[in-house]
ROMI-407990 format. One record per residue (C-alpha): x, y, z; residue number from 1; residue in three letters. Coordinates in steps of 0.02 Angstrom, whole numbers. Layout:
BEGIN
    east   north      up  pos  code
       X       Y       Z  NUM   ALA
...
% end
This chain:
BEGIN
    east   north      up  pos  code
    -156    1214    -857    1   MET
    -307    1101    -827    2   THR
    -294     912    -844    3   VAL
    -445     798    -845    4   ASP
    -426     673    -700    5   PRO
    -499     538    -813    6   ALA
    -334     537    -907    7   LEU
    -246     475    -751    8   LEU
    -343     313    -769    9   VAL
    -366     310    -958   10   ALA
    -182     324   -1006   11   VAL
    -118     167    -916   12   PRO
    -282      75    -949   13   LEU
    -278     101   -1137   14   VAL
     -90      76   -1146   15   ALA
    -102     -91   -1054   16   SER
    -151    -181   -1214   17   VAL
       8    -129   -1306   18   LEU
     153    -215   -1214   19   PRO
      78    -388   -1241   20   VAL
      79    -361   -1429   21   ALA
     249    -276   -1426   22   ALA
     321    -418   -1322   23   GLY
     297    -533   -1470   24   ALA
     429    -429   -1558   25   VAL
     548    -390   -1415   26   THR
     536    -363   -1228   27   ASP
     634    -201   -1248   28   ARG
     494    -127   -1353   29   LEU
     364    -184   -1224   30   ALA
     465    -100   -1086   31   TRP
     483      60   -1187   32   ALA
     295      70   -1216   33   ILE
     258      41   -1031   34   ALA
     389     170    -982   35   ALA
     316     300   -1101   36   ALA
     139     270   -1037   37   ALA
     190     281    -854   38   LEU
     298     435    -884   39   ALA
     150     521    -967   40   LEU
      35     470    -826   41   GLN
     160     532    -697   42   ALA
     173     700    -784   43   ALA
     -17     716    -787   44   LEU
     -25     664    -605   45   ALA
     103     797    -558   46   ALA
      -3     933    -637   47   VAL
    -168     872    -562   48   VAL
     -97     840    -388   49   CYS
     -10    1009    -382   50   THR
    -172    1096    -428   51   THR
    -271     996    -300   52   ALA
    -148    1027    -158   53   LEU
    -111    1211    -190   54   LEU
    -268    1277    -274   55   SER
    -432    1180    -279   56   ALA
    -495    1002    -306   57   PRO
    -498     943    -486   58   VAL
    -654     848    -539   59   SER
    -743     779    -692   60   THR
    -894     674    -738   61   VAL
    -849     553    -877   62   VAL
    -961     580   -1027   63   GLY
   -1068     705    -933   64   GLY
   -1183     565    -874   65   ILE
   -1272     617    -713   66   PRO
   -1292     517    -552   67   GLU
   -1322     379    -508   68   PRO
   -1248     305    -667   69   PHE
   -1112     432    -705   70   GLY
    -928     406    -665   71   ILE
    -872     552    -558   72   ALA
    -686     574    -526   73   LEU
    -611     695    -400   74   VAL
    -432     734    -347   75   VAL
    -426     833    -185   76   ASP
    -288     859     -54   77   PRO
    -331     691      27   78   LEU
    -320     587    -132   79   SER
    -180     685    -218   80   ALA
     -36     610    -115   81   PRO
     -95     434    -156   82   PHE
    -114     474    -341   83   VAL
      65     540    -340   84   ALA
     124     386    -243   85   LEU
      45     269    -371   86   THR
     123     358    -519   87   ALA
     296     367    -439   88   ALA
     291     185    -383   89   THR
     243     126    -556   90   GLY
     391     217    -632   91   LEU
     510     157    -498   92   GLY
     464     -26    -513   93   VAL
     473     -13    -703   94   LEU
     650      56    -689   95   ALA
     694     -85    -569   96   TYR
     625    -218    -687   97   SER
     725    -156    -837   98   ARG
     849    -296    -807   99   ARG
     762    -395    -670  100   ALA
     633    -528    -706  101   SER
     494    -539    -749  102   PRO
     531    -427    -898  103   ARG
     400    -477   -1026  104   SER
     256    -401   -1120  105   GLY
     121    -480   -1009  106   PRO
     209    -417    -852  107   PHE
     215    -238    -915  108   TYR
      33    -247    -970  109   SER
     -22    -311    -800  110   LEU
      82    -177    -712  111   ALA
      -5     -42    -815  112   LEU
    -174    -119    -776  113   LEU
    -132    -119    -591  114   LEU
     -80      64    -595  115   VAL
    -242     108    -685  116   ALA
    -349      16    -558  117   GLY
    -257      86    -407  118   ILE
    -268     263    -476  119   THR
    -454     238    -506  120   GLY
    -479     188    -323  121   VAL
    -394     351    -272  122   CYS
    -496     467    -383  123   VAL
    -670     390    -392  124   THR
    -813     480    -308  125   ALA
    -941     341    -300  126   ASP
    -945     176    -208  127   VAL
    -985      61    -355  128   PHE
    -844     122    -466  129   ASN
    -731      99    -317  130   LEU
    -777     -85    -328  131   TYR
    -742     -86    -515  132   VAL
    -570     -12    -493  133   PHE
    -533    -129    -348  134   LEU
    -573    -276    -461  135   GLU
    -465    -209    -603  136   ILE
    -318    -195    -485  137   SER
    -361    -359    -400  138   GLY
    -366    -464    -558  139   LEU
    -200    -394    -617  140   SER
    -126    -426    -445  141   THR
    -176    -609    -445  142   TYR
     -94    -634    -614  143   ALA
      63    -541    -562  144   LEU
      86    -651    -408  145   VAL
      69    -806    -518  146   ALA
     203    -739    -636  147   ALA
     342    -821    -535  148   ALA
     399    -995    -581  149   ASP
     344   -1145    -479  150   GLY
     190   -1211    -392  151   GLY
     216   -1105    -237  152   GLU
     174    -945    -332  153   ALA
      22   -1026    -415  154   ALA
     -44   -1086    -247  155   LEU
     -15    -915    -167  156   ALA
    -104    -830    -312  157   ALA
    -251    -950    -296  158   LEU
    -266    -916    -109  159   LYS
    -256    -729    -144  160   TYR
    -389    -746    -280  161   LEU
    -510    -841    -169  162   LEU
    -495    -726     -20  163   LEU
    -492    -571    -130  164   GLY
    -652    -628    -214  165   THR
    -737    -652     -46  166   VAL
    -683    -478       7  167   GLY
    -741    -398    -155  168   ALA
    -908    -489    -144  169   SER
    -939    -427      32  170   LEU
    -896    -250     -20  171   TYR
   -1013    -260    -170  172   LEU
   -1152    -329     -59  173   LEU
   -1130    -176      52  174   GLY
   -1141     -63    -100  175   VAL
   -1302    -146    -155  176   GLY
   -1374    -130      19  177   TYR
   -1334      55      23  178   ALA
   -1405      84    -150  179   TYR
   -1569      -3    -112  180   VAL
   -1587     102      44  181   GLY
   -1541     270     -32  182   THR
   -1552     261    -222  183   GLY
   -1380     337    -244  184   THR
   -1201     278    -266  185   LEU
   -1116     447    -244  186   SER
   -1006     461     -90  187   MET
   -1058     642     -64  188   ALA
   -1243     599     -76  189   ALA
   -1247     442      31  190   LEU
   -1235     521     204  191   ALA
   -1376     649     172  192   PRO
   -1481     509      97  193   ALA
   -1453     401     250  194   PHE
   -1501     547     362  195   ALA
   -1659     578     262  196   ALA
   -1710     395     270  197   SER
   -1700     374     457  198   GLY
   -1525     421     512  199   GLY
   -1351     344     517  200   LEU
   -1397     235     665  201   GLY
   -1525     132     569  202   THR
   -1501     -42     498  203   THR
   -1460       4     318  204   VAL
   -1306     114     345  205   PRO
   -1239       4     486  206   VAL
   -1251    -156     385  207   VAL
   -1185     -70     228  208   ALA
   -1032       1     316  209   VAL
   -1000    -164     404  210   GLY
    -999    -263     242  211   LEU
    -891    -134     153  212   MET
    -764    -124     293  213   LEU
    -746    -313     306  214   VAL
    -726    -325     118  215   GLY
    -591    -191     116  216   LEU
    -513    -269     271  217   GLY
    -464    -419     163  218   VAL
    -373    -302      44  219   LYS
    -290    -207     186  220   VAL
    -243    -375     265  221   ALA
    -280    -338     446  222   VAL
    -285    -483     568  223   PHE
    -365    -611     546  224   PRO
    -397    -569     362  225   LEU
    -211    -566     322  226   HIS
    -181    -750     284  227   VAL
    -158    -724      96  228   TRP
     -22    -594     114  229   LYS
     136    -686     176  230   PRO
     122    -822      44  231   ASP
      82    -701     -98  232   ALA
     220    -577     -59  233   TYR
     350    -711     -26  234   ALA
     313    -806    -187  235   ALA
     296    -656    -304  236   ALA
     444    -597    -408  237   PRO
     540    -453    -323  238   PRO
     472    -317    -438  239   ALA
     295    -379    -411  240   VAL
     317    -392    -222  241   ALA
     383    -214    -217  242   GLY
     238    -149    -321  243   LEU
     107    -239    -217  244   LEU
     186    -194     -50  245   ALA
     187     -10     -95  246   ALA
      13       4    -170  247   LEU
    -117    -131    -140  248   VAL
    -150    -125      48  249   SER
    -102      59      55  250   THR
    -238     113     -66  251   VAL
    -364      -7      11  252   ALA
    -334      81     177  253   ALA
    -356     248      89  254   TYR
    -524     184      25  255   ALA
    -577     146     204  256   VAL
    -533     324     255  257   VAL
    -625     397     105  258   ARG
    -782     294     135  259   LEU
    -792     334     319  260   LEU
    -763     520     295  261   LEU
    -857     553     133  262   SER
    -993     420     118  263   ALA
   -1039     385     299  264   PHE
    -955     531     393  265   THR
    -883     525     568  266   VAL
   -1058     551     635  267   GLU
   -1084     365     607  268   LEU
    -944     326     729  269   LEU
   -1025     439     859  270   ALA
   -1200     371     826  271   THR
   -1149     188     823  272   VAL
   -1002     168     945  273   PRO
    -993     -16     901  274   LEU
    -913      28     734  275   VAL
    -777     130     818  276   GLU
    -749      -5     949  277   THR
    -736    -139     816  278   ALA
    -609     -39     715  279   LEU
    -507      -1     870  280   LEU
    -509    -184     923  281   THR
    -457    -245     751  282   VAL
    -317    -117     750  283   GLY
    -249    -165     921  284   VAL
    -260    -352     886  285   VAL
    -175    -330     716  286   SER
     -32    -235     796  287   ILE
      -5    -369     927  288   ALA
     -29    -520     813  289   ALA
      76    -449     671  290   GLY
     219    -409     789  291   SER
     217    -584     866  292   LEU
     210    -672     697  293   LEU
     350    -564     628  294   ALA
     460    -600     779  295   PHE
     441    -788     752  296   ARG
     467    -786     562  297   GLU
     639    -833     493  298   PRO
     603    -792     309  299   ASP
     636    -608     276  300   VAL
     499    -578     148  301   ARG
     368    -664     256  302   ARG
     432    -566     405  303   LEU
     400    -407     307  304   LEU
     223    -464     268  305   ALA
     184    -495     452  306   TYR
     263    -327     492  307   SER
     136    -249     373  308   SER
      -6    -329     471  309   VAL
      58    -236     624  310   SER
      86     -73     529  311   GLN
     -89     -75     457  312   PHE
    -154    -108     631  313   GLY
     -81      62     678  314   ILE
    -170     137     528  315   VAL
    -334      57     583  316   THR
    -316     131     757  317   VAL
    -294     304     680  318   GLY
    -448     279     570  319   ILE
    -552     224     719  320   ALA
    -505     380     818  321   LEU
    -556     487     668  322   ALA
    -485     650     736  323   SER
    -390     768     622  324   PRO
    -222     733     703  325   VAL
    -249     544     699  326   ALA
    -304     550     518  327   LEU
    -152     654     472  328   VAL
     -52     515     553  329   GLY
    -144     387     446  330   VAL
    -101     480     285  331   VAL
      82     506     333  332   VAL
     100     328     395  333   HIS
      21     254     239  334   LEU
     132     353     121  335   LEU
     289     320     222  336   GLY
     252     135     242  337   HIS
     222     119      54  338   ALA
     392     192      10  339   VAL
     484     100     148  340   THR
     405     -71     128  341   LYS
     405     -64     -62  342   GLY
     591     -24     -61  343   GLY
     624    -158      70  344   PHE
     542    -291     -38  345   TYR
     644    -239    -189  346   LEU
     801    -249     -83  347   ALA
     753    -418      -9  348   ALA
     717    -490    -181  349   GLY
     881    -422    -248  350   THR
     978    -497    -102  351   ILE
     892    -665    -126  352   ALA
     938    -671    -310  353   ARG
    1112    -596    -299  354   GLY
    1176    -664    -133  355   TYR
    1066    -817    -104  356   ASP
    1008    -747      64  357   ALA
     824    -769     106  358   ARG
     816    -796     293  359   THR
     868    -685     436  360   VAL
    1015    -799     476  361   ASP
    1074    -801     296  362   GLU
    1091    -611     302  363   TYR
    1244    -635     415  364   ALA
    1392    -537     347  365   GLY
    1291    -453     210  366   LEU
    1363    -285     260  367   GLY
    1533    -343     197  368   ARG
    1470    -420      36  369   ARG
    1341    -288     -15  370   ALA
    1373    -126      81  371   PRO
    1254     -14     -16  372   LEU
    1110    -137      -9  373   LEU
    1145    -162     176  374   SER
    1135      24     210  375   VAL
     968      29     119  376   ALA
     906    -118     223  377   VAL
     958     -28     381  378   ALA
     864     131     332  379   VAL
     708      32     287  380   PHE
     715     -65     450  381   ALA
     737      92     555  382   LEU
     594     174     460  383   GLY
     478      29     500  384   LEU
     531      32     682  385   VAL
     494     219     686  386   GLY
     664     291     725  387   ILE
     683     479     690  388   PRO
     707     561     569  389   PRO
     623     429     460  390   THR
     444     450     400  391   VAL
     394     299     505  392   GLY
     427     400     661  393   PHE
     321     546     600  394   ALA
     172     435     556  395   GLY
     175     344     723  396   LYS
     194     508     817  397   LEU
      37     582     740  398   TYR
     -63     424     777  399   VAL
       1     424     956  400   LEU
     -52     605     976  401   LEU
    -221     551     911  402   GLY
    -235     415    1043  403   THR
    -196     545    1178  404   VAL
    -322     666    1106  405   GLU
    -451     527    1091  406   GLY
    -418     461    1267  407   ALA
    -371     286    1207  408   ALA
    -232     233    1327  409   PRO
    -238      49    1280  410   VAL
    -213      88    1096  411   ALA
     -72     208    1139  412   ALA
      14      74    1243  413   GLY
      -1     -56    1105  414   VAL
      68      65     973  415   VAL
     217     101    1085  416   LEU
     241     -84    1121  417   ALA
     240    -120     934  418   SER
     389      -5     915  419   THR
     486    -108    1042  420   LEU
     432    -270     958  421   ALA
     485    -210     786  422   SER
     650    -153     860  423   LEU
     675    -331     923  424   ALA
     648    -422     758  425   TYR
     727    -291     645  426   PHE
     869    -269     769  427   GLY
     905    -455     754  428   ARG
     910    -436     565  429   LEU
    1029    -288     573  430   LEU
    1140    -381     694  431   GLN
    1159    -519     566  432   ARG
    1195    -394     428  433   VAL
    1325    -284     513  434   PHE
    1395    -377     663  435   VAL
    1403    -563     628  436   GLU
    1525    -637     501  437   PRO
    1469    -723     342  438   PRO
    1422    -905     364  439   GLY
    1401    -893     552  440   SER
    1220    -955     538  441   HIS
    1209   -1025     362  442   ALA
    1320   -1135     253  443   PRO
    1462   -1038     175  444   SER
    1498   -1033     -10  445   THR
    1607   -1171     -82  446   SER
    1791   -1175     -29  447   PRO
    1898   -1048    -117  448   GLY
    1751    -939    -168  449   THR
    1776    -757    -116  450   PRO
    1647    -683       2  451   GLU
    1599    -557    -131  452   THR
    1547    -694    -254  453   ASP
    1392    -753    -163  454   GLY
    1264    -747    -304  455   GLY
    1238    -761    -489  456   ALA
    1120    -617    -520  457   ASP
    1194    -459    -447  458   ARG
    1086    -302    -452  459   PRO
    1098    -188    -602  460   SER
    1143      -5    -577  461   ALA
     962      44    -612  462   GLY
     890     -78    -485  463   ALA
    1015     -23    -352  464   LEU
     975     160    -389  465   ALA
     788     130    -363  466   VAL
     820      44    -196  467   ILE
     936     182    -135  468   LEU
     811     315    -191  469   LEU
     675     230     -89  470   ALA
     792     230      62  471   ALA
     828     415      35  472   LEU
     642     454      23  473   LEU
     613     361     186  474   THR
     718     496     271  475   VAL
     667     645     162  476   VAL
     482     612     191  477   LEU
     517     611     377  478   GLY
     583     789     365  479   PHE
     438     837     252  480   GLY
     301     758     358  481   ALA
     252     924     438  482   ALA
     232    1007     267  483   ALA
     126     861     206  484   LEU
      20     874     363  485   ALA
     -10    1059     330  486   ASP
     -71    1018     155  487   LEU
    -194     881     201  488   VAL
    -254     936     373  489   GLU
    -378    1071     314  490   PRO
    -466     943     202  491   THR
    -470     815     342  492   LEU
    -539     942     464  493   ARG
    -675     987     339  494   GLY
    -723     805     315  495   LEU
    -723     770     502  496   VAL
    -828     924     536  497   ALA
% end
């Protein structure tokens, strides 16, 4: 069975106009439409990704229009895991939001638009349409962050919008620079065109890649381009925070990998060592700064955002090394972090609403009041620390092997130190949850109120099931990391070669 990859983008994109209209009738109808669209997209993604991973890449040119104006879409073993991640995350967050706010027609429409844009980033084969899909996802993201009540969310969305616009503009400037120098927008054609016009060490490719990487760095939120992230993720509704944490920076980092391997090739890193040095430096600094900021942060959701800065620093180190084993580590780490951090944000939002616990100290005694949620929090925390057999351990291990292979002892030491740092701040959180009694650090509930009656909005069975499934996947993906590596490594070796 052959499925056109264009449908992976077209289905959620076209369907995104329907929930708004249906929401005028009832939110249940809007949810049903969004669920049907995402279920169809997930089924199509399953077919395309299976074919790409086990048989051959699946490609199409929309409308048959040739380069440089045609829209070429490709799903290969490198992009397939991220297409599958996007489809699964969309369905999971939709199930979570069935009874959790915001459950409205506009929210479901924006969620569909985000899934369409993120999927487009994964499957596009040219640098300009990558920008288009980034903007589709970006605009929906800004609106989703602002969906929460209060001025804090509006201010966070505005900051996100301003910085995101700067990043997108820099990326687009790099695209224009590359096009003027080569006359092509195709990722596959850019590197040969650069070589034919003077080589990868000349001004045009170096400036183009620099602008594109800085622009995408804002989306990835590496230090010091991360300043939008803590406010946006802390202010967004729980379902939105989970969706963004799983997809936005993850797929932006995938775009960096795709550009470096397909459009500029690793020869650029060898020809211009400054690019590799810059990436390695950004990665190391992000790891250190993110760890320090997370250790000092009392608010759990902001702590998770700073933790992501550190985690994406590890990803950046793997990208800079650009060896097959390091890049396998990047893929595994990105997928694992998406599942773990997305689930953690859903859990943190649920705990905040149901048990009025938002800071590390307010999590004291949560293990007694919400045992299942507490177990999920423990699994997520251990996954982010990198404790076996979680997928976080597998991703870090591959990147560490890459630092050894690439003779980068400083990077290896910083990655190892980040594990100890994350153990410190997540260990403190788990101590509050499982060891300390309720109210030992925060005001207790009113006299006579049972410990189990801490909040007014307890999680629904569906929301709890999604959180527990994410926790289970954090462990299952750890056991399956070697199989995933076997699937993507041949493609990565081919791109590196």
